[in-house]
C-alpha positions as CSV (number, residue, x, y, z in Angstrom):
1,M,-230.8,-34.6,-46.0
2,F,-232.7,-35.8,-49.4
3,A,-230.1,-34.2,-51.4
4,H,-227.7,-37.3,-50.8
5,D,-228.0,-40.2,-53.1
6,F,-227.8,-42.3,-50.2
7,V,-230.3,-41.2,-48.2
8,R,-232.9,-41.5,-51.1
9,N,-231.7,-44.8,-51.9
10,A,-232.3,-45.7,-48.3
11,Y,-235.6,-44.3,-48.2
12,L,-236.6,-46.0,-51.2
13,A,-235.7,-49.5,-50.1
14,G,-236.8,-48.8,-46.6
15,T,-240.4,-48.0,-47.2
16,L,-241.1,-50.8,-49.2
17,I,-239.5,-53.4,-47.0
18,A,-241.0,-52.0,-43.9
19,L,-244.4,-52.3,-45.8
20,A,-243.8,-55.9,-46.4
21,C,-242.3,-56.7,-43.1
22,G,-245.5,-55.0,-41.3
23,M,-248.1,-56.9,-43.4
24,V,-246.1,-60.2,-43.2
25,G,-245.6,-59.8,-39.6
26,Y,-249.2,-59.5,-39.0
27,L,-249.8,-62.9,-40.0
28,V,-246.8,-64.0,-38.5
29,V,-247.8,-63.0,-35.2
30,L,-251.5,-64.4,-35.6
31,R,-250.2,-67.5,-36.9
32,S,-247.7,-67.8,-33.8
33,Q,-244.8,-68.4,-36.2
34,V,-242.6,-65.4,-34.9
35,F,-240.2,-68.4,-34.0
36,A,-239.9,-69.2,-37.4
37,G,-239.3,-65.7,-38.7
38,D,-236.1,-65.7,-36.0
39,A,-234.9,-68.7,-37.3
40,L,-235.2,-67.7,-40.9
41,S,-233.0,-64.3,-40.4
42,H,-230.1,-66.4,-38.8
43,V,-230.7,-68.8,-42.0
44,A,-230.2,-65.4,-44.4
45,F,-227.2,-64.6,-42.6
46,V,-225.5,-68.1,-42.9
47,G,-226.7,-67.9,-46.5
48,A,-224.7,-64.8,-47.1
49,I,-221.5,-66.4,-45.4
50,G,-222.1,-69.5,-47.7
51,A,-222.0,-67.6,-50.9
52,A,-219.0,-65.5,-49.7
53,V,-217.0,-68.8,-49.3
54,L,-218.2,-69.9,-52.6
55,G,-217.5,-66.6,-54.1
56,F,-220.8,-65.9,-55.4
57,D,-222.7,-62.8,-54.6
58,V,-223.7,-62.2,-51.1
59,R,-227.7,-61.8,-52.2
60,V,-227.5,-65.4,-54.1
61,G,-226.9,-67.0,-50.6
62,L,-229.3,-64.9,-48.8
63,F,-232.0,-65.8,-51.2
64,V,-231.2,-69.4,-52.2
65,L,-230.8,-71.1,-48.6
66,T,-233.5,-68.9,-47.0
67,I,-236.3,-69.9,-49.6
68,A,-234.7,-73.5,-49.4
69,V,-234.9,-73.8,-45.5
70,A,-238.4,-72.2,-45.5
71,S,-239.6,-75.0,-48.1
72,G,-237.9,-77.5,-45.8
73,M,-239.9,-76.2,-42.6
74,A,-243.2,-76.2,-44.5
75,A,-242.7,-79.9,-45.8
76,L,-241.6,-81.0,-42.5
77,G,-244.4,-79.3,-40.5
78,R,-248.4,-79.7,-40.3
79,R,-250.3,-78.0,-43.0
80,G,-247.4,-76.0,-44.3
81,Q,-246.8,-74.6,-41.0
82,A,-243.2,-75.2,-39.3
83,D,-243.8,-76.2,-35.7
84,D,-241.6,-75.2,-32.8
85,T,-239.5,-78.8,-33.0
86,V,-238.9,-78.5,-36.5
87,I,-237.6,-74.9,-36.1
88,G,-235.6,-75.3,-33.3
89,I,-234.0,-78.5,-35.0
90,V,-233.3,-76.1,-38.1
91,F,-232.2,-73.3,-36.0
92,A,-229.7,-75.4,-34.0
93,W,-228.2,-77.0,-37.6
94,I,-228.2,-73.9,-39.3
95,L,-226.0,-72.1,-36.6
96,G,-223.7,-75.1,-36.4
97,I,-223.2,-74.8,-40.3
98,G,-222.6,-71.2,-39.8
99,I,-219.6,-71.7,-37.5
100,L,-218.2,-74.1,-40.2
101,L,-218.7,-71.7,-42.8
102,I,-217.4,-68.8,-41.0
103,T,-214.0,-70.8,-40.2
104,L,-213.7,-71.7,-44.0
105,L,-214.2,-68.1,-45.1
106,A,-211.5,-66.9,-42.3
107,T,-209.1,-69.2,-44.3
108,S,-209.9,-68.9,-47.8
109,A,-209.0,-66.7,-50.7
110,Q,-212.5,-65.1,-50.4
111,G,-211.8,-63.7,-46.7
112,G,-212.2,-60.2,-47.9
113,Q,-215.9,-60.9,-48.7
114,G,-216.4,-61.6,-45.2
115,I,-217.2,-57.9,-44.5
116,E,-220.0,-57.8,-47.0
117,A,-221.6,-61.0,-45.7
118,T,-221.0,-59.7,-42.1
119,N,-223.1,-56.6,-43.0
120,T,-226.0,-59.0,-43.1
121,L,-225.8,-59.2,-39.2
122,F,-226.5,-55.5,-38.3
123,G,-227.9,-54.3,-41.7
124,S,-226.3,-51.4,-43.8
125,I,-229.1,-49.5,-45.5
126,Y,-227.3,-46.4,-46.1
127,E,-224.9,-48.4,-48.1
128,L,-227.4,-49.9,-50.8
129,S,-226.6,-48.6,-54.4
130,A,-229.2,-47.1,-56.4
131,G,-229.7,-50.6,-58.2
132,A,-229.8,-52.7,-54.8
133,A,-232.4,-50.3,-53.4
134,Q,-234.7,-50.5,-56.7
135,I,-234.4,-54.2,-56.4
136,A,-235.3,-54.1,-52.6
137,A,-237.9,-51.9,-53.1
138,L,-239.5,-54.1,-55.8
139,V,-239.4,-57.5,-53.8
140,G,-241.0,-55.6,-50.9
141,L,-243.8,-54.2,-53.2
142,L,-244.4,-57.5,-54.7
143,V,-244.5,-59.5,-51.2
144,A,-246.7,-56.7,-49.9
145,A,-249.2,-57.3,-53.0
146,A,-249.0,-60.9,-52.7
147,V,-250.1,-60.7,-48.8
148,A,-252.8,-58.5,-49.7
149,V,-254.2,-60.7,-52.5
150,A,-254.0,-63.6,-50.2
151,F,-254.9,-62.3,-47.0
152,R,-258.3,-63.7,-46.8
153,P,-257.7,-67.3,-47.3
154,L,-254.5,-67.0,-45.4
155,L,-257.0,-65.3,-42.5
156,L,-259.4,-68.2,-42.6
157,S,-256.9,-70.9,-43.0
158,T,-255.1,-69.5,-39.9
159,I,-258.3,-69.0,-37.7
160,D,-260.0,-72.4,-39.0
161,S,-258.0,-74.6,-41.2
162,E,-260.8,-77.7,-41.2
163,L,-263.1,-74.9,-42.7
164,A,-261.0,-73.6,-45.1
165,T,-260.2,-77.0,-46.4
166,I,-263.8,-77.6,-46.6
167,R,-264.0,-74.4,-48.8
168,G,-261.6,-75.6,-51.2
169,I,-258.5,-73.8,-49.8
170,R,-255.4,-75.7,-50.3
171,V,-254.3,-75.0,-46.6
172,R,-250.8,-76.9,-46.8
173,A,-249.9,-75.2,-50.0
174,L,-250.9,-71.8,-48.7
175,G,-249.1,-72.2,-45.7
176,A,-245.9,-73.2,-47.6
177,A,-246.3,-70.5,-49.9
178,F,-246.6,-67.8,-46.6
179,L,-243.4,-69.2,-45.2
180,I,-241.7,-68.7,-48.8
181,A,-243.0,-65.2,-48.4
182,L,-241.4,-64.7,-45.2
183,A,-238.4,-66.2,-46.4
184,V,-238.2,-63.7,-49.1
185,V,-238.7,-60.6,-47.1
186,T,-236.4,-61.9,-44.4
187,A,-233.7,-62.4,-47.1
188,E,-234.3,-58.8,-48.6
189,S,-234.6,-57.0,-45.2
190,T,-231.5,-58.1,-43.7
191,Q,-229.6,-56.1,-45.9
192,A,-231.3,-53.1,-44.1
193,V,-231.8,-54.0,-40.6
194,G,-229.5,-56.8,-40.3
195,A,-230.6,-60.9,-39.0
196,L,-230.0,-59.8,-35.6
197,L,-232.5,-57.1,-35.5
198,L,-234.9,-58.0,-38.0
199,L,-237.5,-60.0,-35.8
200,G,-238.2,-56.6,-34.2
201,L,-239.5,-55.2,-37.5
202,L,-241.4,-58.4,-38.3
203,A,-243.1,-58.5,-34.7
204,A,-242.9,-55.2,-32.9
205,P,-245.3,-53.2,-35.4
206,A,-247.5,-56.3,-35.9
207,G,-247.7,-56.9,-32.0
208,A,-249.1,-53.2,-31.8
209,A,-251.6,-53.7,-34.7
210,H,-252.7,-56.7,-32.9
211,Q,-253.1,-54.8,-29.4
212,L,-254.8,-52.0,-31.1
213,T,-257.8,-53.5,-33.3
214,S,-259.4,-56.9,-33.5
215,R,-260.5,-55.9,-37.3
216,P,-258.2,-57.9,-39.5
217,Y,-257.8,-55.5,-42.5
218,V,-257.5,-52.9,-40.4
219,G,-254.8,-54.6,-38.4
220,L,-253.2,-55.4,-41.5
221,M,-252.8,-51.8,-42.7
222,L,-252.0,-50.7,-39.4
223,S,-249.3,-53.4,-38.9
224,G,-247.6,-51.8,-42.4
225,A,-248.0,-48.3,-41.3
226,L,-246.4,-48.3,-38.2
227,A,-243.3,-50.5,-39.6
228,V,-242.8,-47.9,-42.6
229,L,-243.2,-45.1,-39.9
230,A,-240.3,-46.9,-37.9
231,V,-238.2,-46.9,-40.8
232,W,-239.0,-43.6,-41.8
233,G,-238.2,-42.1,-38.1
234,G,-235.4,-44.4,-37.6
235,L,-233.6,-42.8,-40.8
236,A,-234.1,-39.5,-39.7
237,L,-233.2,-39.9,-36.3
238,S,-229.6,-41.9,-37.6
239,Y,-229.2,-39.0,-40.0
240,A,-229.7,-36.4,-37.3
241,I,-227.4,-38.2,-34.7
242,A,-224.1,-39.8,-36.7
243,S,-223.4,-42.3,-33.8
244,L,-226.7,-43.9,-34.0
245,P,-226.7,-46.8,-36.5
246,P,-230.1,-46.6,-38.3
247,S,-230.8,-50.5,-37.7
248,S,-231.0,-49.5,-34.0
249,A,-233.1,-46.5,-34.5
250,I,-235.4,-48.4,-36.6
251,I,-236.1,-51.2,-34.0
252,G,-236.1,-48.7,-31.2
253,L,-239.2,-46.9,-32.7
254,A,-240.7,-50.2,-33.6
255,A,-240.3,-51.4,-29.9
256,L,-241.7,-47.8,-28.8
257,F,-244.9,-48.2,-30.9
258,Y,-245.3,-51.9,-29.4
259,A,-244.9,-50.4,-25.8
260,L,-247.3,-47.3,-26.7
261,A,-250.0,-49.8,-28.0
262,T,-249.7,-52.0,-24.8
263,L,-250.2,-48.9,-22.7
264,L,-253.0,-47.8,-24.3
265,R,-254.9,-51.0,-24.6
266,R,-254.5,-51.1,-20.8
267,L,-255.8,-47.9,-20.5
268,R,-258.7,-48.6,-22.3
269,S,-259.3,-51.9,-20.2
270,N,-259.1,-49.7,-17.3
271,R,-261.7,-47.1,-18.3
272,G,-264.6,-49.6,-19.3
273,P,-266.3,-52.5,-17.8
274,A,-265.2,-56.3,-19.1
275,G,-266.7,-56.9,-22.4
276,G,-268.0,-53.2,-22.9
277,P,-266.4,-50.5,-24.9
278,G,-262.8,-50.2,-23.6
279,G,-263.3,-53.2,-21.6
280,S,-260.9,-56.4,-21.0
281,R,-260.3,-58.7,-24.1
282,D,-262.7,-60.3,-25.6
283,P,-262.0,-64.4,-25.0
284,N,-264.1,-65.1,-28.0
285,R,-261.8,-63.0,-30.4
286,R,-260.6,-65.7,-32.4
287,R,-264.2,-66.6,-33.0
288,I,-264.6,-62.9,-34.0
289,L,-261.9,-63.1,-36.4
290,M,-263.0,-66.2,-38.0
291,L,-266.7,-64.5,-38.6
292,R,-264.8,-61.9,-40.4
293,A,-262.7,-63.9,-42.7
294,K,-265.9,-65.6,-43.6
295,G,-267.6,-62.2,-44.0
296,D,-270.1,-62.7,-41.5
297,P,-272.1,-59.6,-41.3
298,A,-272.6,-60.4,-37.1
299,A,-269.1,-60.1,-36.7
300,T,-268.8,-56.4,-37.9
301,R,-271.3,-55.4,-35.0
302,R,-268.4,-56.1,-32.5
303,T,-266.3,-53.2,-31.4
304,S,-262.9,-52.6,-33.4
305,S,-261.3,-51.8,-30.2
306,Q,-261.2,-55.3,-28.9
307,P,-257.6,-56.3,-29.2
308,I,-256.7,-60.0,-30.7
309,G,-253.5,-60.6,-28.4
């Protein structure tokens, strides 16, 4: 299997893209910005179509438009976070632009580039060249590192933005920076799993991590690990089953992890009394997270089995 260059390229790019998706996704779910991730994945596709119409490299359109729209949503939203109204307006507007660009592409001299742009809908991770795989891996590594470095202030600003402001954290700027990080990982990931399926890789491993633990740092690492396992397993399955697209296999495994995590949480809940080990969800779980974000030792005495959502 690994004797083939395309397989090695897929694993190189997929591993670090998945790590970034899992880590960013943990905060996306915590900050209730899953809709923003979905919108940006469609923006990435429209960016690819726009680049094809203008005769540019598809990746230029992916990154430029996705980052620009993410910056716009951050500017329009409160505290650098796009709200549902802003996201819905952007979603509808960008889909309208996409329809126009597809029409222009079909009648332009660059129509042949439409095939490459269309690949961003469903992903083409096995078609990545060695150079493209290395760039994807580098982007994924940089985003993952940035999230790891900024995780504590991001966590505090998510749980209690007023306290974060008092502590000197620039909440609006941090929120905008997070949306841009989401845009970057979205633009790069669409080449692997596609715009239509990317949301699964962002949300499913993160959702599973939230089901399994209320400890934020453990959850962040667990989310990244589950996303990587989904990519590894999906690539192996698609290689073994020729008719199975790798993006479908990857998202299928990610969804399976979420289903298993939900089942495990319910089994834990049924085994113990409410509030006890394995008991029902703690209604004060956001307060627990806030204490941990502030470094309060009292929060560490709470059981790590309590889910946060």
